[in-house]
ChimeraX commands (.cxc) that place a marker at each C-alpha (Angstrom):
marker #1 position -37.81,-10.14,3.81 radius 0.5
marker #1 position -39.53,-10.35,7.18 radius 0.5
marker #1 position -38.26,-8.52,9.85 radius 0.5
marker #1 position -37.08,-11.90,12.06 radius 0.5
marker #1 position -35.78,-13.20,8.24 radius 0.5
marker #1 position -33.57,-10.13,8.90 radius 0.5
marker #1 position -32.68,-10.02,12.33 radius 0.5
marker #1 position -31.95,-13.55,11.79 radius 0.5
marker #1 position -29.29,-12.73,8.82 radius 0.5
marker #1 position -27.70,-10.29,10.67 radius 0.5
marker #1 position -27.59,-12.55,13.90 radius 0.5
marker #1 position -25.79,-15.34,12.34 radius 0.5
marker #1 position -23.17,-12.87,11.00 radius 0.5
marker #1 position -22.29,-11.30,14.30 radius 0.5
marker #1 position -21.81,-14.56,15.70 radius 0.5
marker #1 position -19.18,-15.23,12.73 radius 0.5
marker #1 position -17.29,-12.21,13.15 radius 0.5
marker #1 position -17.20,-13.34,16.49 radius 0.5
marker #1 position -16.50,-16.30,16.56 radius 0.5
marker #1 position -13.55,-15.82,14.09 radius 0.5
marker #1 position -12.67,-12.58,16.09 radius 0.5
marker #1 position -12.19,-14.81,18.92 radius 0.5
marker #1 position -10.09,-17.07,16.77 radius 0.5
marker #1 position -7.50,-14.99,16.10 radius 0.5
marker #1 position -7.08,-13.50,19.58 radius 0.5
marker #1 position -6.45,-17.04,20.77 radius 0.5
marker #1 position -4.04,-17.37,18.32 radius 0.5
marker #1 position -2.35,-14.23,19.56 radius 0.5
marker #1 position -2.17,-15.68,22.67 radius 0.5
marker #1 position -0.45,-19.14,21.55 radius 0.5
marker #1 position 2.43,-17.50,20.13 radius 0.5
marker #1 position 5.56,-18.46,21.45 radius 0.5
marker #1 position 9.12,-18.73,20.88 radius 0.5
marker #1 position 8.54,-21.13,17.50 radius 0.5
marker #1 position 6.77,-17.94,16.25 radius 0.5
marker #1 position 10.31,-16.36,16.53 radius 0.5
marker #1 position 12.35,-19.23,15.18 radius 0.5
marker #1 position 10.11,-18.77,12.32 radius 0.5
marker #1 position 10.89,-15.35,11.84 radius 0.5
marker #1 position 14.34,-15.66,12.70 radius 0.5
marker #1 position 14.59,-18.07,9.45 radius 0.5
marker #1 position 12.81,-15.97,7.51 radius 0.5
marker #1 position 15.48,-13.39,7.89 radius 0.5
marker #1 position 18.52,-15.18,7.60 radius 0.5
marker #1 position 17.29,-17.39,4.49 radius 0.5
marker #1 position 19.45,-16.74,1.41 radius 0.5
marker #1 position 17.15,-18.07,-0.72 radius 0.5
marker #1 position 13.08,-17.37,-1.17 radius 0.5
marker #1 position 9.78,-18.23,0.67 radius 0.5
marker #1 position 8.11,-20.96,-0.47 radius 0.5
marker #1 position 4.62,-20.97,0.58 radius 0.5
marker #1 position 2.57,-24.65,0.01 radius 0.5
marker #1 position -1.11,-26.22,0.50 radius 0.5
marker #1 position -4.17,-27.61,-1.23 radius 0.5
marker #1 position -7.95,-26.33,-1.12 radius 0.5
marker #1 position -8.81,-23.23,1.08 radius 0.5
marker #1 position -4.95,-23.74,2.54 radius 0.5
marker #1 position -3.46,-23.15,-0.63 radius 0.5
marker #1 position -5.13,-19.94,-1.16 radius 0.5
marker #1 position -4.21,-18.57,1.77 radius 0.5
marker #1 position -0.91,-19.62,1.28 radius 0.5
marker #1 position -0.79,-17.77,-2.11 radius 0.5
marker #1 position -2.03,-14.83,-0.08 radius 0.5
marker #1 position 0.78,-14.69,2.30 radius 0.5
marker #1 position 3.26,-15.78,-0.57 radius 0.5
marker #1 position 2.29,-12.52,-2.16 radius 0.5
marker #1 position 2.51,-10.40,0.92 radius 0.5
marker #1 position 5.60,-11.22,1.86 radius 0.5
marker #1 position 6.75,-10.32,-1.69 radius 0.5
marker #1 position 5.24,-7.36,-1.70 radius 0.5
marker #1 position 7.14,-6.24,1.68 radius 0.5
marker #1 position 10.60,-7.24,0.46 radius 0.5
marker #1 position 10.87,-10.79,1.30 radius 0.5
marker #1 position 11.55,-12.96,-2.27 radius 0.5
marker #1 position 8.49,-15.73,-2.14 radius 0.5
marker #1 position 5.79,-17.21,-4.50 radius 0.5
marker #1 position 3.38,-19.82,-3.94 radius 0.5
marker #1 position 4.03,-23.54,-5.33 radius 0.5
marker #1 position 0.89,-25.92,-5.68 radius 0.5
marker #1 position 2.23,-29.08,-4.04 radius 0.5
marker #1 position 0.56,-31.67,-6.18 radius 0.5
marker #1 position 2.24,-29.54,-9.53 radius 0.5
marker #1 position 5.40,-30.18,-6.97 radius 0.5
marker #1 position 5.44,-34.02,-6.91 radius 0.5
marker #1 position 5.05,-33.56,-10.88 radius 0.5
marker #1 position 8.28,-32.13,-12.00 radius 0.5
marker #1 position 7.55,-28.57,-9.94 radius 0.5
marker #1 position 10.22,-29.54,-7.18 radius 0.5
marker #1 position 12.94,-28.15,-8.98 radius 0.5
marker #1 position 11.56,-24.75,-8.41 radius 0.5
marker #1 position 12.74,-25.07,-5.47 radius 0.5
marker #1 position 16.18,-24.20,-4.07 radius 0.5
marker #1 position 18.62,-25.84,-1.04 radius 0.5
marker #1 position 18.39,-22.26,0.16 radius 0.5
marker #1 position 14.76,-22.03,0.14 radius 0.5
marker #1 position 12.58,-22.17,3.41 radius 0.5
marker #1 position 9.02,-23.82,2.26 radius 0.5
marker #1 position 5.70,-22.56,4.73 radius 0.5
marker #1 position 3.57,-25.60,4.15 radius 0.5
marker #1 position -0.22,-24.98,5.37 radius 0.5
marker #1 position -2.42,-27.58,6.11 radius 0.5
marker #1 position -4.70,-27.24,9.30 radius 0.5
marker #1 position -4.97,-30.82,9.48 radius 0.5
marker #1 position -1.23,-31.81,9.41 radius 0.5
marker #1 position -2.55,-34.28,7.12 radius 0.5
marker #1 position -2.94,-33.00,4.03 radius 0.5
marker #1 position -1.29,-36.37,1.77 radius 0.5
marker #1 position 0.00,-33.69,-0.87 radius 0.5
marker #1 position 1.66,-31.60,1.11 radius 0.5
marker #1 position 3.62,-34.65,3.08 radius 0.5
marker #1 position 4.15,-36.20,-0.25 radius 0.5
marker #1 position 6.76,-33.55,-0.76 radius 0.5
marker #1 position 8.49,-33.35,2.93 radius 0.5
marker #1 position 11.44,-36.23,2.56 radius 0.5
marker #1 position 12.79,-34.49,-0.43 radius 0.5
marker #1 position 12.36,-31.36,1.67 radius 0.5
marker #1 position 14.45,-33.26,4.27 radius 0.5
marker #1 position 17.05,-34.82,1.39 radius 0.5
marker #1 position 17.57,-31.26,0.43 radius 0.5
marker #1 position 18.40,-29.58,2.82 radius 0.5
marker #1 position 15.68,-27.10,3.03 radius 0.5
marker #1 position 14.22,-25.99,6.47 radius 0.5
marker #1 position 10.67,-26.70,6.35 radius 0.5
marker #1 position 7.86,-23.98,8.68 radius 0.5
marker #1 position 4.55,-25.76,9.05 radius 0.5
marker #1 position 0.87,-24.09,9.92 radius 0.5
marker #1 position -1.56,-26.22,11.55 radius 0.5
marker #1 position -3.76,-26.68,13.76 radius 0.5
marker #1 position -2.54,-30.16,15.13 radius 0.5
marker #1 position 0.84,-30.35,17.08 radius 0.5
marker #1 position 0.48,-33.97,16.75 radius 0.5
marker #1 position 0.37,-34.21,12.96 radius 0.5
marker #1 position 2.85,-35.87,10.37 radius 0.5
marker #1 position 3.11,-32.19,9.38 radius 0.5
marker #1 position 3.79,-30.61,12.58 radius 0.5
marker #1 position 6.27,-33.41,13.75 radius 0.5
marker #1 position 8.01,-33.69,10.37 radius 0.5
marker #1 position 8.56,-29.35,10.41 radius 0.5
marker #1 position 11.74,-27.85,11.75 radius 0.5
marker #1 position 9.27,-24.84,13.17 radius 0.5
marker #1 position 5.64,-25.59,13.96 radius 0.5
marker #1 position 3.26,-22.17,14.12 radius 0.5
marker #1 position -0.35,-23.21,15.93 radius 0.5
marker #1 position -2.66,-22.23,14.07 radius 0.5
marker #1 position -5.54,-24.22,16.10 radius 0.5
marker #1 position -9.08,-23.07,16.38 radius 0.5
marker #1 position -11.91,-23.98,19.21 radius 0.5
marker #1 position -14.38,-24.32,15.91 radius 0.5
marker #1 position -15.51,-23.68,12.50 radius 0.5
marker #1 position -17.71,-21.20,12.60 radius 0.5
marker #1 position -20.17,-22.50,9.83 radius 0.5
marker #1 position -23.31,-23.73,10.53 radius 0.5
marker #1 position -21.95,-27.65,10.04 radius 0.5
marker #1 position -18.90,-26.44,11.59 radius 0.5
marker #1 position -17.19,-28.23,8.85 radius 0.5
marker #1 position -16.35,-25.77,6.04 radius 0.5
marker #1 position -13.38,-24.01,6.65 radius 0.5
marker #1 position -14.15,-20.53,8.57 radius 0.5
marker #1 position -12.32,-19.33,11.66 radius 0.5
marker #1 position -9.39,-21.83,10.44 radius 0.5
marker #1 position -8.64,-20.06,7.47 radius 0.5
marker #1 position -8.77,-16.80,9.31 radius 0.5
marker #1 position -6.51,-17.90,11.84 radius 0.5
marker #1 position -3.97,-18.88,9.01 radius 0.5
marker #1 position -4.28,-15.48,7.11 radius 0.5
marker #1 position -4.11,-13.40,10.69 radius 0.5
marker #1 position -1.10,-15.61,11.14 radius 0.5
marker #1 position 0.47,-15.06,8.04 radius 0.5
marker #1 position 0.00,-11.39,8.48 radius 0.5
marker #1 position 1.89,-11.04,11.28 radius 0.5
marker #1 position 4.89,-13.38,10.49 radius 0.5
marker #1 position 5.54,-10.65,7.73 radius 0.5
marker #1 position 4.87,-7.85,9.52 radius 0.5
marker #1 position 7.07,-9.02,12.56 radius 0.5
marker #1 position 10.05,-9.74,9.65 radius 0.5
marker #1 position 9.19,-5.98,7.93 radius 0.5
marker #1 position 9.68,-4.62,11.04 radius 0.5
marker #1 position 12.78,-6.35,11.59 radius 0.5
marker #1 position 14.30,-5.29,8.53 radius 0.5
marker #1 position 13.11,-1.64,8.85 radius 0.5
marker #1 position 11.30,-1.68,5.36 radius 0.5
marker #1 position 10.15,1.39,4.80 radius 0.5
marker #1 position 7.56,3.40,3.08 radius 0.5
marker #1 position 10.07,4.02,-0.12 radius 0.5
marker #1 position 11.02,0.36,0.27 radius 0.5
marker #1 position 7.30,-0.41,-0.54 radius 0.5
marker #1 position 7.39,2.45,-3.00 radius 0.5
marker #1 position 9.99,0.73,-5.18 radius 0.5
marker #1 position 7.85,-2.84,-5.20 radius 0.5
marker #1 position 4.26,-0.72,-5.84 radius 0.5
marker #1 position 5.80,1.54,-8.97 radius 0.5
marker #1 position 2.19,1.03,-10.06 radius 0.5
marker #1 position 0.55,2.03,-7.22 radius 0.5
marker #1 position -0.34,5.84,-5.86 radius 0.5
marker #1 position 1.85,5.86,-3.11 radius 0.5
marker #1 position 4.90,4.62,-5.19 radius 0.5
marker #1 position 4.04,6.96,-7.70 radius 0.5
marker #1 position 4.00,10.24,-4.84 radius 0.5
marker #1 position 6.91,8.57,-3.71 radius 0.5
marker #1 position 9.17,7.74,-6.93 radius 0.5
marker #1 position 8.05,10.68,-9.20 radius 0.5
marker #1 position 9.41,14.10,-9.54 radius 0.5
marker #1 position 7.38,16.99,-9.43 radius 0.5
marker #1 position 8.88,17.51,-13.23 radius 0.5
marker #1 position 7.51,14.71,-14.83 radius 0.5
marker #1 position 4.16,15.69,-13.79 radius 0.5
marker #1 position 3.92,19.68,-13.52 radius 0.5
marker #1 position 2.35,21.52,-15.94 radius 0.5
marker #1 position 5.27,23.63,-17.89 radius 0.5
marker #1 position 3.80,24.40,-21.28 radius 0.5
marker #1 position 1.55,28.04,-22.39 radius 0.5
marker #1 position 1.75,29.00,-18.45 radius 0.5
marker #1 position -0.93,31.54,-17.64 radius 0.5
marker #1 position 1.34,34.97,-16.63 radius 0.5
marker #1 position 0.96,38.82,-16.92 radius 0.5
marker #1 position 2.54,41.62,-16.38 radius 0.5
marker #1 position 2.26,43.54,-12.73 radius 0.5
marker #1 position 0.67,45.84,-15.18 radius 0.5
marker #1 position -1.75,44.38,-17.15 radius 0.5
marker #1 position -5.93,45.31,-16.77 radius 0.5
marker #1 position -8.63,43.43,-14.53 radius 0.5
marker #1 position -9.89,42.30,-18.20 radius 0.5
marker #1 position -6.50,40.71,-19.02 radius 0.5
marker #1 position -6.55,38.78,-15.88 radius 0.5
marker #1 position -9.83,37.45,-16.54 radius 0.5
marker #1 position -9.01,36.75,-19.92 radius 0.5
marker #1 position -5.50,34.74,-18.57 radius 0.5
marker #1 position -7.04,32.92,-15.91 radius 0.5
marker #1 position -9.64,31.65,-18.05 radius 0.5
marker #1 position -7.08,30.58,-21.15 radius 0.5
marker #1 position -5.01,29.09,-18.88 radius 0.5
marker #1 position -7.25,26.44,-17.20 radius 0.5
marker #1 position -5.11,26.39,-13.84 radius 0.5
marker #1 position -7.37,28.80,-11.65 radius 0.5
marker #1 position -4.37,30.99,-11.16 radius 0.5
marker #1 position -2.07,33.43,-13.01 radius 0.5
marker #1 position 1.61,34.01,-12.41 radius 0.5
marker #1 position 1.73,37.80,-11.79 radius 0.5
marker #1 position 5.97,38.32,-13.61 radius 0.5
marker #1 position 8.32,41.31,-14.52 radius 0.5
marker #1 position 11.56,40.57,-16.42 radius 0.5
marker #1 position 11.09,36.44,-14.99 radius 0.5
marker #1 position 11.20,37.20,-11.50 radius 0.5
marker #1 position 7.34,36.39,-9.97 radius 0.5
marker #1 position 5.69,38.94,-8.04 radius 0.5
marker #1 position 3.13,36.84,-6.77 radius 0.5
marker #1 position 0.36,34.46,-7.77 radius 0.5
marker #1 position -3.73,35.23,-8.17 radius 0.5
marker #1 position -6.29,32.58,-8.05 radius 0.5
marker #1 position -10.10,33.00,-9.61 radius 0.5
marker #1 position -10.91,32.84,-6.08 radius 0.5
marker #1 position -9.00,36.33,-5.21 radius 0.5
marker #1 position -10.37,37.46,-8.42 radius 0.5
marker #1 position -13.99,36.52,-7.41 radius 0.5
marker #1 position -13.40,38.28,-3.99 radius 0.5
marker #1 position -12.21,41.41,-5.75 radius 0.5
marker #1 position -15.22,41.73,-8.38 radius 0.5
marker #1 position -17.39,41.44,-4.80 radius 0.5
marker #1 position -15.58,44.06,-2.75 radius 0.5
marker #1 position -15.06,46.33,-5.21 radius 0.5
marker #1 position -17.94,46.04,-7.62 radius 0.5
marker #1 position -17.43,48.33,-10.24 radius 0.5
marker #1 position -14.21,49.09,-8.92 radius 0.5
marker #1 position -12.99,45.96,-10.13 radius 0.5
marker #1 position -11.67,47.08,-13.34 radius 0.5
marker #1 position -9.22,50.06,-12.11 radius 0.5
marker #1 position -7.46,47.14,-9.36 radius 0.5
marker #1 position -3.96,45.93,-11.33 radius 0.5
marker #1 position -2.63,42.68,-10.34 radius 0.5
marker #1 position -0.47,42.80,-7.32 radius 0.5
marker #1 position -3.78,45.08,-5.54 radius 0.5
marker #1 position -5.15,41.20,-5.13 radius 0.5
marker #1 position -1.90,38.73,-5.59 radius 0.5
marker #1 position -0.34,36.52,-2.98 radius 0.5
marker #1 position 3.35,38.25,-2.73 radius 0.5
marker #1 position 5.88,35.67,-2.23 radius 0.5
marker #1 position 3.66,32.30,-3.05 radius 0.5
marker #1 position 4.76,28.94,-2.16 radius 0.5
marker #1 position 7.23,26.94,-4.88 radius 0.5
marker #1 position 9.27,23.77,-4.84 radius 0.5
marker #1 position 11.97,22.38,-7.61 radius 0.5
marker #1 position 11.22,20.16,-10.54 radius 0.5
marker #1 position 13.58,17.77,-9.35 radius 0.5
marker #1 position 11.35,17.16,-5.64 radius 0.5
marker #1 position 9.51,13.80,-5.42 radius 0.5
marker #1 position 5.47,14.23,-5.25 radius 0.5
marker #1 position 5.15,13.32,-1.85 radius 0.5
marker #1 position 7.17,16.17,-0.42 radius 0.5
marker #1 position 4.96,18.68,-2.90 radius 0.5
marker #1 position 1.46,17.03,-1.26 radius 0.5
marker #1 position 3.67,17.47,1.76 radius 0.5
marker #1 position 4.06,21.28,0.94 radius 0.5
marker #1 position 0.39,22.02,-0.04 radius 0.5
marker #1 position -1.17,20.38,2.99 radius 0.5
marker #1 position 1.25,22.10,5.18 radius 0.5
marker #1 position 0.13,25.30,3.60 radius 0.5
marker #1 position -3.54,24.89,2.51 radius 0.5
marker #1 position -2.95,25.31,-0.91 radius 0.5
marker #1 position -3.77,23.95,-4.03 radius 0.5
marker #1 position -1.35,24.52,-6.22 radius 0.5
marker #1 position 2.60,25.18,-6.00 radius 0.5
marker #1 position 5.18,27.00,-8.41 radius 0.5
marker #1 position 8.41,25.05,-9.67 radius 0.5
marker #1 position 11.15,27.00,-10.39 radius 0.5
marker #1 position 14.64,26.69,-11.18 radius 0.5
marker #1 position 17.91,27.21,-9.25 radius 0.5
marker #1 position 17.34,31.32,-10.10 radius 0.5
marker #1 position 13.98,31.23,-8.75 radius 0.5
marker #1 position 12.34,31.18,-12.88 radius 0.5
marker #1 position 9.16,29.56,-12.92 radius 0.5
marker #1 position 9.15,26.39,-15.22 radius 0.5
marker #1 position 5.83,24.72,-14.29 radius 0.5
marker #1 position 3.32,24.70,-12.15 radius 0.5
marker #1 position 1.79,21.57,-10.22 radius 0.5
marker #1 position -1.49,21.29,-8.49 radius 0.5
marker #1 position -2.91,18.69,-6.40 radius 0.5
marker #1 position -5.13,16.92,-9.20 radius 0.5
marker #1 position -1.82,16.39,-10.59 radius 0.5
marker #1 position -0.37,14.36,-7.45 radius 0.5
marker #1 position -3.91,12.43,-7.16 radius 0.5
marker #1 position -4.13,11.00,-10.20 radius 0.5
marker link #1:1,2 radius 0.2
marker link #1:2,3 radius 0.2
marker link #1:3,4 radius 0.2
marker link #1:4,5 radius 0.2
marker link #1:5,6 radius 0.2
marker link #1:6,7 radius 0.2
marker link #1:7,8 radius 0.2
marker link #1:8,9 radius 0.2
marker link #1:9,10 radius 0.2
marker link #1:10,11 radius 0.2
marker link #1:11,12 radius 0.2
marker link #1:12,13 radius 0.2
marker link #1:13,14 radius 0.2
marker link #1:14,15 radius 0.2
marker link #1:15,16 radius 0.2
marker link #1:16,17 radius 0.2
marker link #1:17,18 radius 0.2
marker link #1:18,19 radius 0.2
marker link #1:19,20 radius 0.2
marker link #1:20,21 radius 0.2
marker link #1:21,22 radius 0.2
marker link #1:22,23 radius 0.2
marker link #1:23,24 radius 0.2
marker link #1:24,25 radius 0.2
marker link #1:25,26 radius 0.2
marker link #1:26,27 radius 0.2
marker link #1:27,28 radius 0.2
marker link #1:28,29 radius 0.2
marker link #1:29,30 radius 0.2
marker link #1:30,31 radius 0.2
marker link #1:31,32 radius 0.2
marker link #1:32,33 radius 0.2
marker link #1:33,34 radius 0.2
marker link #1:34,35 radius 0.2
marker link #1:35,36 radius 0.2
marker link #1:36,37 radius 0.2
marker link #1:37,38 radius 0.2
marker link #1:38,39 radius 0.2
marker link #1:39,40 radius 0.2
marker link #1:40,41 radius 0.2
marker link #1:41,42 radius 0.2
marker link #1:42,43 radius 0.2
marker link #1:43,44 radius 0.2
marker link #1:44,45 radius 0.2
marker link #1:45,46 radius 0.2
marker link #1:46,47 radius 0.2
marker link #1:47,48 radius 0.2
marker link #1:48,49 radius 0.2
marker link #1:49,50 radius 0.2
marker link #1:50,51 radius 0.2
marker link #1:51,52 radius 0.2
marker link #1:52,53 radius 0.2
marker link #1:53,54 radius 0.2
marker link #1:54,55 radius 0.2
marker link #1:55,56 radius 0.2
marker link #1:56,57 radius 0.2
marker link #1:57,58 radius 0.2
marker link #1:58,59 radius 0.2
marker link #1:59,60 radius 0.2
marker link #1:60,61 radius 0.2
marker link #1:61,62 radius 0.2
marker link #1:62,63 radius 0.2
marker link #1:63,64 radius 0.2
marker link #1:64,65 radius 0.2
marker link #1:65,66 radius 0.2
marker link #1:66,67 radius 0.2
marker link #1:67,68 radius 0.2
marker link #1:68,69 radius 0.2
marker link #1:69,70 radius 0.2
marker link #1:70,71 radius 0.2
marker link #1:71,72 radius 0.2
marker link #1:72,73 radius 0.2
marker link #1:73,74 radius 0.2
marker link #1:74,75 radius 0.2
marker link #1:75,76 radius 0.2
marker link #1:76,77 radius 0.2
marker link #1:77,78 radius 0.2
marker link #1:78,79 radius 0.2
marker link #1:79,80 radius 0.2
marker link #1:80,81 radius 0.2
marker link #1:81,82 radius 0.2
marker link #1:82,83 radius 0.2
marker link #1:83,84 radius 0.2
marker link #1:84,85 radius 0.2
marker link #1:85,86 radius 0.2
marker link #1:86,87 radius 0.2
marker link #1:87,88 radius 0.2
marker link #1:88,89 radius 0.2
marker link #1:89,90 radius 0.2
marker link #1:90,91 radius 0.2
marker link #1:91,92 radius 0.2
marker link #1:92,93 radius 0.2
marker link #1:93,94 radius 0.2
marker link #1:94,95 radius 0.2
marker link #1:95,96 radius 0.2
marker link #1:96,97 radius 0.2
marker link #1:97,98 radius 0.2
marker link #1:98,99 radius 0.2
marker link #1:99,100 radius 0.2
marker link #1:100,101 radius 0.2
marker link #1:101,102 radius 0.2
marker link #1:102,103 radius 0.2
marker link #1:103,104 radius 0.2
marker link #1:104,105 radius 0.2
marker link #1:105,106 radius 0.2
marker link #1:106,107 radius 0.2
marker link #1:107,108 radius 0.2
marker link #1:108,109 radius 0.2
marker link #1:109,110 radius 0.2
marker link #1:110,111 radius 0.2
marker link #1:111,112 radius 0.2
marker link #1:112,113 radius 0.2
marker link #1:113,114 radius 0.2
marker link #1:114,115 radius 0.2
marker link #1:115,116 radius 0.2
marker link #1:116,117 radius 0.2
marker link #1:117,118 radius 0.2
marker link #1:118,119 radius 0.2
marker link #1:119,120 radius 0.2
marker link #1:120,121 radius 0.2
marker link #1:121,122 radius 0.2
marker link #1:122,123 radius 0.2
marker link #1:123,124 radius 0.2
marker link #1:124,125 radius 0.2
marker link #1:125,126 radius 0.2
marker link #1:126,127 radius 0.2
marker link #1:127,128 radius 0.2
marker link #1:128,129 radius 0.2
marker link #1:129,130 radius 0.2
marker link #1:130,131 radius 0.2
marker link #1:131,132 radius 0.2
marker link #1:132,133 radius 0.2
marker link #1:133,134 radius 0.2
marker link #1:134,135 radius 0.2
marker link #1:135,136 radius 0.2
marker link #1:136,137 radius 0.2
marker link #1:137,138 radius 0.2
marker link #1:138,139 radius 0.2
marker link #1:139,140 radius 0.2
marker link #1:140,141 radius 0.2
marker link #1:141,142 radius 0.2
marker link #1:142,143 radius 0.2
marker link #1:143,144 radius 0.2
marker link #1:144,145 radius 0.2
marker link #1:145,146 radius 0.2
marker link #1:146,147 radius 0.2
marker link #1:147,148 radius 0.2
marker link #1:148,149 radius 0.2
marker link #1:149,150 radius 0.2
marker link #1:150,151 radius 0.2
marker link #1:151,152 radius 0.2
marker link #1:152,153 radius 0.2
marker link #1:153,154 radius 0.2
marker link #1:154,155 radius 0.2
marker link #1:155,156 radius 0.2
marker link #1:156,157 radius 0.2
marker link #1:157,158 radius 0.2
marker link #1:158,159 radius 0.2
marker link #1:159,160 radius 0.2
marker link #1:160,161 radius 0.2
marker link #1:161,162 radius 0.2
marker link #1:162,163 radius 0.2
marker link #1:163,164 radius 0.2
marker link #1:164,165 radius 0.2
marker link #1:165,166 radius 0.2
marker link #1:166,167 radius 0.2
marker link #1:167,168 radius 0.2
marker link #1:168,169 radius 0.2
marker link #1:169,170 radius 0.2
marker link #1:170,171 radius 0.2
marker link #1:171,172 radius 0.2
marker link #1:172,173 radius 0.2
marker link #1:173,174 radius 0.2
marker link #1:174,175 radius 0.2
marker link #1:175,176 radius 0.2
marker link #1:176,177 radius 0.2
marker link #1:177,178 radius 0.2
marker link #1:178,179 radius 0.2
marker link #1:179,180 radius 0.2
marker link #1:180,181 radius 0.2
marker link #1:181,182 radius 0.2
marker link #1:182,183 radius 0.2
marker link #1:183,184 radius 0.2
marker link #1:184,185 radius 0.2
marker link #1:185,186 radius 0.2
marker link #1:186,187 radius 0.2
marker link #1:187,188 radius 0.2
marker link #1:188,189 radius 0.2
marker link #1:189,190 radius 0.2
marker link #1:190,191 radius 0.2
marker link #1:191,192 radius 0.2
marker link #1:192,193 radius 0.2
marker link #1:193,194 radius 0.2
marker link #1:194,195 radius 0.2
marker link #1:195,196 radius 0.2
marker link #1:196,197 radius 0.2
marker link #1:197,198 radius 0.2
marker link #1:198,199 radius 0.2
marker link #1:199,200 radius 0.2
marker link #1:200,201 radius 0.2
marker link #1:201,202 radius 0.2
marker link #1:202,203 radius 0.2
marker link #1:203,204 radius 0.2
marker link #1:204,205 radius 0.2
marker link #1:205,206 radius 0.2
marker link #1:206,207 radius 0.2
marker link #1:207,208 radius 0.2
marker link #1:208,209 radius 0.2
marker link #1:209,210 radius 0.2
marker link #1:210,211 radius 0.2
marker link #1:211,212 radius 0.2
marker link #1:212,213 radius 0.2
marker link #1:213,214 radius 0.2
marker link #1:214,215 radius 0.2
marker link #1:215,216 radius 0.2
marker link #1:216,217 radius 0.2
marker link #1:217,218 radius 0.2
marker link #1:218,219 radius 0.2
marker link #1:219,220 radius 0.2
marker link #1:220,221 radius 0.2
marker link #1:221,222 radius 0.2
marker link #1:222,223 radius 0.2
marker link #1:223,224 radius 0.2
marker link #1:224,225 radius 0.2
marker link #1:225,226 radius 0.2
marker link #1:226,227 radius 0.2
marker link #1:227,228 radius 0.2
marker link #1:228,229 radius 0.2
marker link #1:229,230 radius 0.2
marker link #1:230,231 radius 0.2
marker link #1:231,232 radius 0.2
marker link #1:232,233 radius 0.2
marker link #1:233,234 radius 0.2
marker link #1:234,235 radius 0.2
marker link #1:235,236 radius 0.2
marker link #1:236,237 radius 0.2
marker link #1:237,238 radius 0.2
marker link #1:238,239 radius 0.2
marker link #1:239,240 radius 0.2
marker link #1:240,241 radius 0.2
marker link #1:241,242 radius 0.2
marker link #1:242,243 radius 0.2
marker link #1:243,244 radius 0.2
marker link #1:244,245 radius 0.2
marker link #1:245,246 radius 0.2
marker link #1:246,247 radius 0.2
marker link #1:247,248 radius 0.2
marker link #1:248,249 radius 0.2
marker link #1:249,250 radius 0.2
marker link #1:250,251 radius 0.2
marker link #1:251,252 radius 0.2
marker link #1:252,253 radius 0.2
marker link #1:253,254 radius 0.2
marker link #1:254,255 radius 0.2
marker link #1:255,256 radius 0.2
marker link #1:256,257 radius 0.2
marker link #1:257,258 radius 0.2
marker link #1:258,259 radius 0.2
marker link #1:259,260 radius 0.2
marker link #1:260,261 radius 0.2
marker link #1:261,262 radius 0.2
marker link #1:262,263 radius 0.2
marker link #1:263,264 radius 0.2
marker link #1:264,265 radius 0.2
marker link #1:265,266 radius 0.2
marker link #1:266,267 radius 0.2
marker link #1:267,268 radius 0.2
marker link #1:268,269 radius 0.2
marker link #1:269,270 radius 0.2
marker link #1:270,271 radius 0.2
marker link #1:271,272 radius 0.2
marker link #1:272,273 radius 0.2
marker link #1:273,274 radius 0.2
marker link #1:274,275 radius 0.2
marker link #1:275,276 radius 0.2
marker link #1:276,277 radius 0.2
marker link #1:277,278 radius 0.2
marker link #1:278,279 radius 0.2
marker link #1:279,280 radius 0.2
marker link #1:280,281 radius 0.2
marker link #1:281,282 radius 0.2
marker link #1:282,283 radius 0.2
marker link #1:283,284 radius 0.2
marker link #1:284,285 radius 0.2
marker link #1:285,286 radius 0.2
marker link #1:286,287 radius 0.2
marker link #1:287,288 radius 0.2
marker link #1:288,289 radius 0.2
marker link #1:289,290 radius 0.2
marker link #1:290,291 radius 0.2
marker link #1:291,292 radius 0.2
marker link #1:292,293 radius 0.2
marker link #1:293,294 radius 0.2
marker link #1:294,295 radius 0.2
marker link #1:295,296 radius 0.2
marker link #1:296,297 radius 0.2
marker link #1:297,298 radius 0.2
marker link #1:298,299 radius 0.2
marker link #1:299,300 radius 0.2
marker link #1:300,301 radius 0.2
marker link #1:301,302 radius 0.2
marker link #1:302,303 radius 0.2
marker link #1:303,304 radius 0.2
marker link #1:304,305 radius 0.2
marker link #1:305,306 radius 0.2
marker link #1:306,307 radius 0.2
marker link #1:307,308 radius 0.2
marker link #1:308,309 radius 0.2
marker link #1:309,310 radius 0.2
marker link #1:310,311 radius 0.2
marker link #1:311,312 radius 0.2
marker link #1:312,313 radius 0.2
marker link #1:313,314 radius 0.2
marker link #1:314,315 radius 0.2
marker link #1:315,316 radius 0.2
marker link #1:316,317 radius 0.2
marker link #1:317,318 radius 0.2
marker link #1:318,319 radius 0.2
marker link #1:319,320 radius 0.2
marker link #1:320,321 radius 0.2
view
């Protein structure tokens, strides 16, 4: 591809991104009391928040519904075409409906408006035309007007859908903040995600508790090497009658071999062990273990019971799965 063609491609991409960024900034400046009313309506809603829209607006509506649902607001997407053929039964009187239509004149969306009025549902419209039928027949109107679409024909939804999705994110985030939605709340709704796993699962659920690499304080250097190789944890624990005396990592052994050379095989575990190693309880959450490892710059923690006896080992790799 010629250099001029490559530059033309990059110029087009930069122009699109600039125009869409400007569209979002324009939406920011247009925020007013209607946005506040929309947030308050969602916060006081005793039912669900139902998103609807056709075409590209429908795709954006699905995303907004998913964002609301994942951040503590019961929500789902309703296809307006299907709604008019029986799915209106999914809307209860306590629900709020958010309808997206950039023109505000989408036939499939307008056809369900009389039902919403009769059913007593509050209607929030997101359009690019404050004088449209949908805007005028809504309880709350959020203006998503953009100067132009940034496709070469200025026809395909580009800037307008970017504005809609940004406005939806702003709505969801404002509701989250007003609800004091926490990371624990997020984890409860995302138990399969990395954050959910760290916030909900306990150390005892993932720790290594069988065949732990333990040596006594009288162990020889050769026994230490065999124990650390056999254990597969990169460390060994030095014990005396169930009491934890210290911990030795494979790095400790390598450094001792380099510094002591031929005298290495004369050493005993407590000559190179780290005394009072970092510990954690099995009922602690994984995120607490991660915090401890980060704070103390270690990759492993010993898991101990009420009597400070070793019951397991947890490593950073167990948390990052």
